[in-house]
N, C-alpha and C positions, 0 to 999 in steps of 0.2 A: 435155321434158315440162312441158305447163301445165297447170295447173288453175284454177278458178272459188270461190269461194270466198264464199257467199251472205248471209255476214253478219258483223257488226264483234266476234270472239271475246272471251272471258274472257284475261286476262294471261297464264295458262298455257298455254292455244291458242296465241296469238300467241307466244310462246317457241319452241312446238314447232313452228312456221311459220319461227323462225328459221333450225332446222337443216335446210328444204328441200334445202339445194346445189344441185345442175344443177335441178330443180324451176322453172318461173314459176310463181309464184301472185299472183292476181288476187286481189283482198279487196273484198266489198261496202261499203264503212265507214258501216256507219249501222246504230244497233239496233231499225230496222226493217225488211219485207221488200223485197227487193228488187222494183222492178215487175216484170209479167211482159215487157213490151217489151224491158227492160235484161236480164232475165235470158235472155231470148230472142237477144238480140245477142251479148253477152257470153260465153256459152256455146261459141258457134261453135268449132270448129276445137276444143275443148279435149279434155283426155287426161283432165281428172278433177273430179272435184265432190262439195264438201263442202257439205252442204246442211240445211236444219232441216225439223222438222216440220212448218211452215205453209208449208213450198212444195211445190207438186207437182210433182213432176216424174213429167209424162204424157208418150203419146207427142209430141205439138207441141216439149218439150223436147228429146226425146232426138233427133228427126229435124231440130233444131237444131244440135244437138250433133256430129251427122254420127258417121262410121264410128268419128274419131280417139278418142270414150270409154271408157276402157275399166273406171274403178273409181266410184262412187259410194261415199260413206262420208256416213251421214245423223245427225246429232248427238242421235239420240231412239234410246230403244231399240223403238218403236213403227215399222211400217213399211208403216202403210196409205196413207199419202203416195207411196209409191213405186209406176209402173206393174211388177207385179216380172213378169209374165208378159213384157211386152214389152224390158223389162231381159233377162230370160234369152233370150229369141229371139236377142239380137243379143251374148250375151255377155260381159257387163257385169256384173263383179264389186260386190258390196255388201258394204260395214263398216256395222256397229251396234254399238250401246251398250247391252246387254241387263241387265248386273247393277249398273252403278255405281250409278245411281239409286235401287236398293231401297228401303233405310235411309230415306231423304228423303220416298220416296212415301210409305212406309207411315207416315211420322210425321206426316208432312201430312191423311194419312187418315184416323190415330188424332183430330186438333187437329180436322179438318172435321163427325166424326163428334159430337166434346162440345160443339164451337160448335153446330150444330145441337139436337141432342140437348135441352141445357141451354139451349137461346135466348139464347145469348151475344150476337151480333149486336143482337134486339131489344134484349135487355137495358140496354146499354149506349147506344142510341138513347134509350131511358128516360129514362136519367142524363140526357143533352143535352139533351132538350125537357121535360125538367121534368114528365117523368110519374112520378118517382118523390117520391111524397110522403109514406106512411109501411109499415111493413111490414105484409104482408097477409097472412095463411095461405097464400093458394093462386094470389097474382100471381107471373107467372115462373114455374110450376112447368113441371119437362120430367120426362124419362125415365131413370131411371137405369141402368149397367152392370148393376152390381150381380144378380145372380141371372138373368140375360137368356139369352136363346138368339138367337146370333149367327151371320146365313149368309152363306158368302161363298160367289159367283158367278164360280166361277175362283182356285181354289188354289194359285198358282205361288210364282214368288219373290216378289211384291208382295204375295201375297195369306195365305200361312204368315207374313210379315214383319209385318200386320198383325195377325193372332190373334197373334202371340207378345208383343205390346204391346196387348192386349186383354186377355187372360188375367189380369192381375196387378190387373185391375180388381174382378176377382169375376163375371167369366162363369160362367155353367151349362153351360151345353152352345154348342158348336159344328158346324153344318151346312154342310156345300159341297156345289157340284155346278158338274160342269163334262164334259167328253168323254168324261172316262174317273175313276174312284178312282185315288187317290195315295194309296196307304198308307203308305208310309214318309215324307212330308207330312206326311201329318193325324195320324201316331201322338203327335208330340210335344204334341199337344192333345183326342187321342182323339177326333176330329170327323170326322162318321159322310159320308158320298157319300150323297146322296141325291136322287132327282128336283125339278129343278127348282120343281113346284106346292109340290111338301112343305116344299122351303126356304121358298117364299113364305107358305104357311100359318103355319109354325112358327114364323118368328122374328119377334123382336123390335126386329134391326137386319139390316138387308140391303146387304152390303158387296160393290159390283161393283169385279173386278178383273182382268178377263178383257180377253184382246186382241178388234179388233175384226175380224173374219169375217163371210165370208157369212152364217154357221150363227147369230152373236151379234148382226148389225144388226138391231135395233129388238126386240130380245131380252126387253127389261123395257116393254111394253106395257100396256095396257087390261086385258086379260087376264089378264096377269101381277098389276098393281094389285088389282084387283079379287081374289086370291084373299090378298092381305097383310092383316096384324091393321089396325083403324082406330089401336091406337096406335103402330103400328111407324113406325119413320126409317129410308128410302132412303138409300144414301150413294155414288158414282160418283165413280171418280178413276181410270176405265178411259180410254174414250172416249166422246165424248158420243151417236154412232150406237148405243151399243148400247140406247140410250134413245129410245122414242115423246115428244118434250118434250109434247106437245098431250097425249098420255094421262098424264104425270104432271100436267102442270096441273089437269086433269079432276080427279084422284082426290086432290090437294092442297084444292084447292076445294071440294070437296064434300065431305071429313073422310072418304075412304075408305083415306088416312095419314094419321100423325100430321103428318110432315114431312120435307122431303129437303134434302139438300147437294148440291152438284156440283161438282168441280174442273174438270170437261170438260163441252161444250155442242156445238151444232148450231148455224148456224155460230161456229164462235171468228173475233173476238170476238162473243157476242150485242149483238142490238141494244139500245138503252139501253129501248125502245118493248115489248120483247119482256114476254110478259101473267107470266112466271115472275120477275121481277123485279117483281112487284108487290105479291106475296106474302110475308108476315111469316115465314109458315113454310118459305122457300127461301132456303137459303143457297150462292148460286153465286161463288165465285174464278175469276182468271182464269189457270186452268190454272199453275199453281203448285208442282205436287206433287215436282218438282228444283230448286228456288229455295232450295238454298242457296249461297254462296259456294263452300266447296269441291267442291260435287256438280259444277255447274257449270260450275268448272273443270277440274275433273277427267274431265266427257265431254267439253269440247272437246280435252283435250290426247290422248284415245285416238279421236276422232274424225279429228285432226289424223294421227293414227299410220297409221289406218286407209288412211287417202286414200294417204300418202306409202310405206308399204309396197305398197297397189296398184300405183300410179304404176310402181314399183321391179320391181314381180312377184314381189313379197316374200310371205311368207304372213303377212297381217291378223292383228291380234292379236286382232279378234273381225268373223268374216267370215260374212254369212248365206249358207248354201248354200242356194242357190235350183237 
């Protein structure tokens, strides 16, 4: 059995690979993405593929791999980078890692929310460039969580973990929107299931933690931002394509909403000349939701274990059932 790993893995993942036994593993030894030409050449004839969310595994890649390919393991919770219908047609098994990054991503979401609503990056820059001259009553004022209403789009594992961390800040009310109510998950926060329009209208903070699907692509658009409060803050740590970024830019420039914080964009990385990067009221991070040493190491171990189990025809620790 032969497999391709498309990136250099953290130490934990490397140690797991060392236990591959009779499986022959070829690894792209770089932190940078494997070039498409290299991916197409190296995947040929492989029985397994371990990829990252930045690797687009489409029909071209699957065709290049050929009929030997039996398992794809992605080192991510999301799988919108995988051509799932094509993969399903070919009978290829898929492993993913849905639970491991929940806490790290929730922590980052809260950190991004606080940095955005309290204008922390802007304040740091003022210290560095000499803008800090004296104490002023309204200088660098932002918005607080106490007595606020937080609306969460997608009250899944990460959405609930975010709410759990925000509750001690004195949030008065939680709203959530999604495909269907989740009474068990919502009970802990007394969160109310509401239509998306009402969530936009009533929330002081909107936090997007839903999956990217055909239904959620472009969900946060001009109409959505137009219903939000002018004092509201928008946070997205799900997938960039959930947001229409042109509409978000206009909402921020026009003062339709107060601020936005993004850990995900379209494309990634966001070009340095993108208009959103020119705005002081928009905080953009380079998709670091799961970026703790422990989380990334554990992610890599599970991704390798999924790969090896699939190669051996065994039950995967975490399989995406297509």
